C-alpha positions in Angstrom: 71.9 82.4 -35.6 73.5 83.2 -31.9 71.4 84.5 -29.1 73.0 88.0 -29.4 72.1 88.1 -33.4 68.2 86.8 -32.5 68.4 90.0 -30.1 69.6 92.5 -32.5 66.8 91.3 -34.9 64.1 91.6 -32.9 65.2 95.1 -31.5 65.5 96.1 -35.4 61.6 94.7 -35.7 60.8 96.6 -32.7 62.2 99.6 -34.1 62.5 99.2 -37.5 61.8 103.0 -37.4 60.4 105.8 -35.3 56.6 104.9 -36.2 57.2 101.7 -37.6 55.2 101.2 -40.8 54.4 97.2 -40.3 53.3 97.8 -36.7 50.9 100.7 -37.9 49.6 98.3 -40.7 48.9 95.4 -38.1 47.2 97.9 -35.8 44.9 99.3 -38.9 44.2 95.6 -40.0 43.0 95.0 -36.4 40.6 97.5 -36.1 39.0 96.9 -39.8 38.8 92.9 -38.9 37.2 94.0 -35.9 34.6 95.9 -37.7 34.0 93.3 -40.5 33.3 91.1 -37.4 31.0 92.9 -35.8 29.4 93.7 -39.0 28.8 90.0 -39.4 27.9 89.6 -35.8 25.1 92.1 -36.1 23.8 90.5 -39.3 25.1 93.6 -41.6 27.3 91.1 -43.4 27.0 87.8 -44.4 29.8 85.5 -44.6 28.8 81.9 -45.7 31.8 80.6 -47.5 35.5 81.4 -48.4 34.3 83.4 -51.5 32.6 85.9 -49.2 35.8 86.7 -47.2 37.8 88.0 -50.4 36.7 91.3 -50.5 36.5 92.1 -46.8 40.3 90.8 -46.8 40.7 92.8 -49.8 39.6 95.9 -48.5 41.5 95.2 -45.0 44.7 95.2 -47.0 43.8 98.2 -48.9 43.1 100.4 -45.9 46.1 99.1 -44.0 48.3 100.1 -46.9 47.3 103.6 -46.3 48.5 103.3 -42.4 52.2 104.5 -43.0 50.7 107.9 -43.8 50.1 108.1 -40.0 52.6 105.4 -38.5 54.1 107.9 -36.1 51.4 107.5 -33.5 49.5 104.5 -35.1 52.4 102.2 -34.2 51.9 102.5 -30.8 49.0 101.2 -30.7 50.7 97.7 -31.6 50.3 96.4 -28.3 46.6 96.3 -28.7 46.3 96.2 -32.5 47.9 92.4 -32.7 45.6 90.7 -30.6 42.6 92.5 -32.1 43.7 91.4 -35.4 44.5 87.8 -34.6 41.5 86.9 -32.9 39.3 88.5 -35.3 40.9 87.0 -38.3 40.4 83.5 -36.6 37.1 84.2 -36.1 36.1 85.2 -39.5 38.0 82.2 -41.1 36.3 79.7 -38.8 33.0 81.3 -39.6 33.6 80.6 -43.5 35.5 77.4 -43.0 32.9 75.6 -40.3 29.4 75.5 -39.6 29.9 77.9 -36.6 27.3 80.7 -36.5 29.0 84.0 -36.4 25.5 86.0 -36.0 24.8 87.3 -32.4 24.2 85.9 -29.5 25.9 82.5 -31.1 29.1 81.4 -29.5 31.7 82.5 -32.1 30.9 85.9 -32.2 30.5 86.2 -28.3 33.9 84.4 -27.4 35.8 86.5 -30.5 34.2 89.7 -28.6 35.4 88.5 -25.2 38.9 87.1 -26.4 39.7 90.2 -28.2 39.0 92.4 -25.5 40.5 90.5 -22.6 43.9 89.9 -24.8 43.9 93.5 -26.0 44.1 94.5 -22.5 46.4 91.8 -20.9 48.9 91.5 -23.5 49.1 95.2 -24.1 52.1 96.0 -21.4 54.1 92.8 -22.6 53.3 93.5 -26.5 54.1 96.8 -26.4 57.3 96.5 -24.5 58.8 93.7 -26.9 57.2 95.2 -30.2 57.3 99.1 -29.6 58.9 99.8 -26.6 58.8 103.6 -25.7 61.9 105.5 -25.5 62.3 105.5 -21.8 62.4 101.8 -22.0 64.8 101.1 -24.7 66.1 104.6 -25.8 66.2 105.2 -29.6 69.5 105.5 -31.6 69.6 108.3 -33.8 72.9 108.7 -35.5 75.5 106.8 -33.4 77.9 104.4 -34.7 80.7 102.3 -33.0 83.5 100.9 -34.9 86.3 98.5 -33.6 89.9 100.0 -34.9 92.0 97.4 -32.9 92.5 94.4 -33.4 91.4 94.2 -37.1 88.8 91.7 -38.2 90.5 88.5 -38.9 93.7 89.6 -36.8 96.0 87.3 -34.9 97.1 88.5 -31.7 98.8 87.2 -28.4 96.6 85.6 -25.8 96.4 87.3 -22.4 95.3 90.8 -22.2 93.9 92.4 -26.0 93.5 95.9 -26.2 90.4 96.6 -27.9 89.9 100.4 -29.3 86.6 101.8 -30.2 85.7 104.8 -31.7 82.0 106.0 -31.5 80.8 108.7 -33.8 77.0 110.5 -33.3 77.4 110.2 -29.9 80.4 110.2 -26.9 81.5 107.8 -24.3 80.9 108.3 -20.7 82.1 106.6 -17.7 79.2 103.7 -17.3 77.1 102.8 -14.9 75.3 106.4 -14.3 72.2 107.1 -12.6 69.6 108.2 -15.3 68.8 111.4 -13.5 72.7 112.3 -13.9 72.9 111.9 -17.5 72.4 114.0 -20.4 68.8 114.1 -22.1 70.3 112.7 -25.3 70.8 109.3 -24.5 73.6 108.9 -27.3 75.6 111.2 -25.0 77.9 110.0 -22.1 77.4 106.4 -23.0 78.6 103.2 -22.1 80.2 100.3 -23.7 79.3 96.7 -23.3 81.8 93.8 -24.6 80.1 90.3 -25.6 82.8 87.8 -26.6 82.2 83.7 -27.6 84.0 81.2 -29.1 84.4 80.6 -32.6 84.2 76.6 -33.3 85.8 74.6 -36.0 82.5 75.0 -38.3 82.6 78.6 -37.7 79.8 78.8 -35.5 79.8 80.8 -32.1 79.2 79.6 -28.9 79.5 80.3 -25.1 78.8 84.1 -25.6 79.1 85.8 -22.4 79.2 89.7 -21.7 82.5 90.6 -20.0 83.5 93.2 -17.5 85.9 95.7 -18.9 87.3 99.0 -17.6 88.3 102.0 -19.7 91.9 103.3 -20.0 90.8 106.8 -20.7 89.4 109.0 -18.1 85.8 109.6 -19.5 83.4 111.8 -17.4 79.8 112.7 -18.1 81.0 116.5 -18.1 83.9 115.6 -20.2 83.0 112.4 -22.7 85.4 110.6 -25.0 84.7 109.8 -28.5 87.7 107.1 -28.5 88.1 104.3 -25.9 90.7 101.5 -25.3 89.1 98.4 -23.4 91.4 95.6 -22.2 90.1 92.1 -22.6 91.5 88.9 -21.5 91.2 85.9 -23.5 93.4 82.4 -23.8 94.2 80.8 -26.9 91.6 80.1 -29.6 89.3 81.6 -31.9 87.0 84.6 -30.8 83.9 86.6 -31.9 83.8 90.0 -30.5 80.9 92.2 -30.0 81.3 95.7 -28.9 78.2 97.7 -27.9 77.5 101.5 -27.7 74.6 101.9 -25.0 72.9 104.6 -22.8 75.1 105.8 -19.9 73.0 103.8 -17.3 73.4 100.3 -19.5 70.2 100.5 -21.2 70.7 99.1 -24.7 69.8 101.7 -27.8 67.1 100.6 -30.3 67.9 99.4 -32.9 71.4 98.3 -31.1 74.8 100.2 -31.9 77.3 97.6 -32.3 80.3 96.6 -34.2 81.5 92.9 -34.4 84.8 91.1 -35.7 86.5 87.9 -35.0 90.2 87.4 -33.9 92.5 84.6 -32.9 94.5 84.7 -29.9 97.8 82.3 -29.9 
């Protein structure tokens, strides 16, 4: 897996949909596990052996399974929900697998409360940005798609300047590098194009990926954007992996990524 593939996978996980269900389930599980932990710490629930944890974990799973019903807003809490779930699950496992006492004011519940609070507050911005970034950070793609019509996948072309023709549907292409306040409200209108090219080895692996600067042959403006564009990419002899990505007009990637990809050989 290349770095570009990994970034694309992370983008898909972070934006598996508006109001991603797995994120909502984690948030609900974190709240329920926190409740179980606090009930145990206050003496309302007894956890003395691993068997005592079966019912609370099963209940957590059942409640979390209903989270998709409100995933549009529950998923926004993944930044604090994930630390809450991890810390309290670890504390409950320690309580049933070790001699550590889970009743206040023992160190285990005190530490769990402190750690859950601190991590939820300090990691919230980072986790939110990476796992569920708001639209102003990574604008959400709606129905835009990009396709490379030239060259064809597996084609052989002459080394030097290779014309790459792309077509965008569900959006339009602008000049790129446009300040955000000068762009349309729809992030898929007057968008920018980015090209990533990498060398393909004898074993089929892709290496040395890099984003290259390209210019449009067409005159695409914010007021009169294009749906088709031609990019000139310079390559030497060899086999290449080519990715063309459609982004917001200021260069910010859409989420999930809007890309097309092919391989060609230059001689």
